[in-house]
C-alpha positions in Angstrom: -9.6 -19.6 3.1 -7.3 -22.3 2.9 -6.8 -23.3 6.6 -8.2 -26.4 8.1 -11.0 -25.0 10.0 -14.8 -25.5 9.8 -16.6 -24.5 6.6 -18.4 -21.8 8.0 -15.4 -19.9 9.3 -14.0 -18.8 6.0 -17.4 -17.7 4.8 -17.8 -15.2 7.8 -14.1 -14.2 7.6 -14.6 -13.4 4.0 -17.9 -11.6 4.8 -16.3 -9.3 7.7 -13.3 -8.6 5.4 -15.9 -7.3 2.7 -17.6 -5.2 5.5 -14.3 -3.2 6.1 -14.8 -1.6 2.7 -17.6 0.4 4.2 -15.2 2.4 6.7 -12.7 2.4 3.7 -15.1 4.2 1.6 -16.1 6.6 4.4 -12.6 7.6 5.1 -12.1 8.1 1.1 -15.1 10.4 1.2 -14.0 12.2 4.1 -10.3 12.5 2.8 -11.6 13.8 -0.7 -13.3 16.8 1.1 -10.9 17.6 3.5 -7.2 16.6 2.1 -8.0 17.6 -1.4 -11.1 20.2 -0.9 -8.8 22.2 1.3 -7.4 24.0 -1.7 -3.7 23.9 -0.4 -1.3 23.3 -3.3 0.8 20.5 -3.3 4.6 21.6 -3.9 6.5 18.7 -2.1 5.9 20.5 1.6 4.3 18.5 4.5 1.0 18.5 2.9 2.3 16.3 -0.2 3.1 13.5 2.4 -0.3 13.6 3.9 -2.2 13.5 0.7 0.1 10.6 -0.6 -0.4 8.7 2.9 -4.1 8.9 3.0 -4.2 7.9 -0.8 -2.0 4.9 0.0 -4.5 4.0 2.9 -7.6 3.9 0.8 -5.8 1.9 -1.9 -4.0 -0.5 0.0 -7.1 -0.9 2.2 -9.3 -1.8 -1.0 -6.4 -4.4 -1.9 -6.4 -5.7 1.6 -9.9 -6.5 1.3 -9.6 -8.1 -1.9 -7.1 -10.5 -0.6 -9.6 -11.9 1.9 -12.3 -12.2 -0.5 -12.8 -16.0 -1.6 -11.8 -15.5 -5.2 -9.2 -13.1 -4.4 -7.6 -15.3 -1.4 -7.4 -18.4 -3.9 -5.5 -16.4 -6.4 -3.3 -14.4 -3.9 -2.4 -16.9 -1.2 1.0 -17.8 -0.8 2.3 -14.7 -3.3 4.1 -11.5 -3.0 0.8 -9.5 -3.2 0.2 -9.9 0.7 3.7 -8.5 1.6 3.2 -5.8 -0.9 0.0 -4.6 0.6 1.5 -4.7 4.0 4.5 -2.6 2.9 2.1 -0.2 1.1 0.4 0.2 4.6 3.6 0.5 6.4 5.5 2.8 4.1 3.0 4.4 1.9 0.6 5.3 4.6 2.3 5.1 8.1 5.9 6.3 7.1 4.6 9.0 4.8 2.1 10.4 7.4 4.9 10.5 10.1 7.3 12.3 7.7 4.7 14.9 6.9 3.8 15.5 10.6 7.4 15.9 11.4 8.0 18.4 8.6 5.0 20.2 10.0 5.2 20.1 13.8 9.1 20.0 14.1 9.5 23.9 12.8 6.5 25.0 15.4 8.2 23.3 18.4 11.4 24.7 17.7 10.0 28.0 16.5 12.6 28.0 13.8 12.2 27.4 10.1 13.7 24.3 8.6 17.4 25.2 7.6 17.1 23.7 4.0 13.4 23.4 3.2 14.1 22.1 -0.6 15.2 19.0 1.1 12.0 18.2 2.3 10.6 18.4 -1.4 13.5 16.1 -2.6 12.7 13.8 0.3 8.9 13.5 -0.7 9.7 13.0 -4.2 12.4 10.4 -3.7 10.0 8.7 -0.9 7.1 8.7 -3.0 9.0 7.1 -6.0 10.6 4.6 -3.9 7.3 3.6 -2.4 5.7 3.1 -5.7 8.8 1.2 -7.4 8.8 -1.1 -4.0 5.1 -2.0 -3.7 3.5 -1.8 -7.1 5.8 -4.4 -8.5 5.4 -6.7 -5.5 1.5 -6.4 -5.8 1.5 -7.1 -9.8 4.2 -9.8 -9.5 1.9 -11.5 -6.8 -1.0 -11.5 -9.0 1.2 -12.9 -11.8 2.6 -15.7 -9.6 -0.9 -16.4 -8.1 -2.0 -17.0 -11.7 0.7 -19.4 -12.6 0.5 -21.4 -9.4 -3.6 -22.0 -10.1 -2.4 -23.2 -13.3 -1.7 -27.0 -12.9 0.3 -27.1 -16.0 2.9 -24.8 -14.7 5.6 -26.2 -12.7 6.1 -24.9 -8.8 9.6 -23.7 -9.5 8.3 -21.7 -12.6 5.6 -20.1 -10.9 7.8 -19.2 -8.1 10.4 -17.5 -10.7 7.4 -15.4 -12.4 8.0 -12.9 -9.5 11.9 -12.7 -10.0 11.5 -9.5 -12.3 9.1 -7.7 -10.2 11.5 -8.6 -7.2 14.2 -6.9 -9.0 12.2 -3.9 -9.8 10.9 -3.8 -6.0 14.7 -3.9 -5.0 15.3 -0.9 -7.0 12.4 1.0 -5.0 14.1 0.0 -1.7 17.4 1.9 -2.7 
């Protein structure tokens, strides 16, 4: 939005970003019917990783689209929001799906069960808690920081320090 380009280019970009909501909704509908409609209980096993990853994809996709809409981009540019959404896509979607695939495929390839299956459950719960503690504060802190940056009566240093509490919580999620 704030780039030094012709005025029509940000408008086309915002419209293209808005159009990506259609495939995200389609993926959400398909995921609801397959992942949640399968009747498989989620008890910390590989399927939980897949569910969490699909849900993270849909949520982070919607947040990603909101970041590029004109009103959203004015508020969220130059804040921690974009970094939080990117980390949600990388850790909440890609890494979570990858871990679920490893826990599902590895025993079949090796033709042996996992030696400690309860550790997979512990891994899921710690991973999900870590992702939530890492990305949600970044997203919320980015919105708060953006609101302070938009206010001309707030100094830039104060607007930047608005995200400090959220960054501290986010660091806990990284642990």
